[in-house]
N, C-alpha and C positions, 0 to 999 in steps of 0.2 A: 776147100773149093778155091780154084784159082780165079783170077779176075775175068778171064774169058767166059768161064762157066757161069760166074755170077751175072755177067752182062746178058748172056743167053737166057738164063733163068728169069731175070728181071724183065726182059723183052717179052718172054712167054707169058708171064704173069700179067703184064700191062695189056697184052693183046686179049687175054681172057677176061680181064676186068672192063674192057671197053663196052661190053653189053650191059654193064651195071649203070644205072642212072645216078652216077656220082661223079664229082670232079675227080680227075685222076689222083690228085694228091690225097684226097680222102679215101679213095679205094685202096691205094697202096698202103696208107697208114693202117687201115683196117686189116688188110691182108697180113701185114707184118705183125700187128698186135695179136691177131688170132693165132698166127704161127708160133709166136713166143708163148702164148698162153698154153696151147696144146703141147708144145715142146716141154714146158715146165711140168705139166701133169704127167706126161709120158716119162719124164725123168723120175718122178716119184714112183711110178708103176714099175720101172725097170731098175730101180736102185737096189743095192745089196740088202737093204733093210725093208724092202717093199712088203714082204710077208707080214712083218710086224705092223707096218702102217695100214695094210689092208684089213687088219682086224678092227680098225676104228674108222677107216676112210674108204668110201666107195669111189675109187678113182674115176670111173666112167661117169657116174652120176654127178660128181662134183665138177668134173671137167665140162660136162654139158651145161650144168647150172651156171658155171662161171662164164661160159660162152654166151648163153642166153642173156646174162646180165650185161656183158660187154656190148652185145648187139643192141639191146634195149637202150643202154646209155648212149650209144652212138646215134641211134635213131632219134632219141630225144634231143640230142645236141644239134643234129642236122635240121630237125623241125623248128627248133628255136632260131637257128641261124636263118632259115628260110623266112620265118615270120618277121624277123628283124629287117631283112632285105625288102620284104613287101611293104612294111611300114615306111621305109625310107623312100620308096617309089612314089 
């Protein structure tokens, strides 16, 4: 991906994330983290050794479980940050 395409993609992602009630830095961090997580699981599923792995790992189930844990963790972090800000006010 060249720099122009990266900039266009980043602008598109930022625009779509504007509707989310999060500071842009948090939204972009979450988007990047989710993308990395799913790319990683996709790598397992498409690896030359994926058939062997699939005998013991359910890629879809584990990817979604990992995604849920990531989102729950970020939600807890944001709630804690919000509570701290309210206490300071």
